[in-house]
C-alpha positions, 0 to 999 in steps of 0.5 A: 518821481521815483525811478524803477530799472529794468536790466539787461540779462547781465545786469546793466540797467535800461531806460529809467521809468517813472512812477505816477507820484502824485505831488511831483505831477501836480507840481509840474501842472502847477508850475507848466513845466514843459520837461514833463511833456509828453511824459505825464497827461493830466486827466479831470474827473469832472470834465472829463478831459486830460490835458498836457502839464502846459496846458494854458486851463486854469489847473483844476482842483488837486482831489479832481485830477488823476494822472497817467503816463500815456495819453492811450492811458487816458483815452483808455480810463475814459477820458478825451483830449483838451481842445486848448493844449491839443495832446496830439501836439505834445513830443511822442516820447512813449518808445523813450520813457524808460519802459522796457526793450520790449515795449519800445519795440512793440510801439515801433512796430505798432507806429509802423502799422502792426496792428492795423492788419494784424492782432496783439497776439502777432505783434507778441510773437514777432516780439518773441514774447507771449500774447499776455506777457506783452500786455502785462508789459503795456498795463505796467508801463505805458497803463494802456493795452497795446490796442488802446494805443494803437487806436489812439495814435489813430485818433490823435492823427484823425483830429491833427488832420482835421485841424490842420488840413482841408482834407475831407472828412471821408479821406481824414478817416482813410488817412488816419487808419479808421477802416471806415467812415461810419466808425469814424465818425462814431469813435469821434461821437463818442470820445468828443461828444460831437462830429469830427466837422464840428472840430474843424467848424470850431476854429479857422480852418488850416490850408495845406502848404500847397494844393494836392499835398498834406502838411502836418507840424511833427512835435519834438522834445528841444533841443534840435540839431537840425544843421546837423542832420540835415549834414548827414543827410545831404552827404549822403544824398542820392540825386534823383532821389533826394534833395537837400538844401540847409532849409529843406529835405525832399526825397521820393518814397515808396510805401506799399507799392505807391510812390510819392514825395515827402518835404520836411522842414524846420518849423517856427517851434518845436515842430517840423513841418512836413508835406505829404504828397501820395497818390492814396490817403491811406500811405499817410499813417507809414509816411508820418512813421518813417519821417519821425524815425528818419528824423528821431523825433521821439527821442528825449535828448535831456535824457539821453544827454544826461546819462551819457555826460556821466562820462568825461570824455562825452560831457563835453561832446554832449554840451557842444551838441546837446540836440543831436539826434540819430539819423533813422533810415527810410527804408530797411533795404536801401540802407543795407543796400548802401551800407553795402555799397560803403564798405571799405569806400568814401561815403562820397564813392558810395554816393557815386554807386548809389546814383548808379545803382538808382539810374540803372534799376529804380522806378523813373517818377515823372511828376512835375511836383517831383521835377520841380525838386529835381527828383526823378526816381525811386530808390530800386525796389528789390524785386528789380534788382534780383537776376542783374549784374550789379557789377557791371555798374564799377564794383567788385563781383563780389559785392555785386553779387552780394547785392543781387543775393540780398535783393532775392533775400528781401523779396522773399520776405519783406519783413526781414528789417523789423524789430526782433525780441532783442538786440542781439537776435536782430543782429544774429538775423542781419548777419545772416544776410548776404554781404553783412558783417557785424558792423554792417548789422550793428548799423542797420540796427542802429538806422534801421530798427532803432535800437538805441544801444546798437554800436558798430564797435569796430569803427574806424571813426569811433576808434579814431575819436577815442584816441588818448592823449598820446595817439593810441587808439583802443581796440574794438574789444577795448571800446566795446569794454569802455561803452558798457557804461553808456548803455542803453544809449550806446547809439547815441554816444556813437553818434557824438563820437562821429561827430566830434571826429568829423570835426577833427578831420575837418580841422586837421584837412584845415590845417594841412591846407594852410600850412606853409608847403615850402622851406622858404615859407617855413622860414617865412612863417 
């Protein structure tokens, strides 16, 4: 497979894309190479089925095969998903395959439901491009139109729910985003040649992990550093909103006015297990999208790590943590509030302030399952903080005023934390928010907008991690220049540097604790 490259305006190469070289794709299928799972799909003209490279079925004859870069491209060409290898269970690497920044941002918006109640023209407008340009980019890089991508996600989610849960078919239709049960039935009859219920009857039913909850498996590309991401979340968990153990993360979550509970645990294979409980099943796609964002399930660690390892300073860090991810955020407003609270104080202190804020303004949750997990409140909605004297909770008046102004701004424009045309315009829009400077804007872009090239170059942890042997730290400008070679994965470089800095601080603390404290102790040592 050969590589194309789209570049930034400055000429810096970004996401490498794969041409569909027939022989290379054919070899991947013959060897059932898992490295290509989620990157290519093989369609068989004689059967009308498309498969993953790891499909256990006998590889078809070469003259009967065609290869596509996405499941959406296969379905737009008229093929239906294989019932053995289940393309809906493959790692979704669409946003990381190497396309373009515009396509990556569009995919994030589509996953968040941008085309459920909107059209392609509106999606293009949010990205700062024309509708024809967006369609051309999708065809060029994904082999399918934006609408086809959205429809494929809907169908594959429905198929997963049919085969992994006991939800009634009507609820599956609603949960996967179909406007009506009739449309749901027609789509499955057309695509699979059978009604949706036949897919469930063709195999043993799998009950949900707990009554009232929907349990789904969310695949990822290995390796995956679960310990690192659960440690990150545990250090920032707000009491009453989140509970974290080494093997489970749980929290309350608000979607479109409804408050539910999600729990996430590592699975027995290359997937996480999510249990989702909401009053309405229509919240399911949005909940899954947020889980995938927070746990960074669309990243390709091999691709990212290979690029960052070209820098001798980063190579040992990547080797030490090959599955490190960049944790996302559950909600843009929540993240912005946390970031402002954390300015110039420790993570622990910021967590304490967030707990006070939630206790004062968060919606109380009275639900037995939530209570059994220690979850009692939802993070405050912006409307509940408007007009409040937030500084009275124990923070500088300027910071409390900034939080109230931020809440007022977000309440007036809930879509303010959505991807923009490019990283620079996103940073500019975020810096216009009350209390948000360069560092906070870059941090929000990294975690909420999922900009893989966001980079808070003035962060003390990053500067400390890049100290030379003489103990000299680079200036923010020097670090930014050095980081140019890490593009378009500077956010992941930052994650590795933060992890290394945390290790050094822990080591220094242990050394200080273990060191002799008196003259007699030093002599004895």
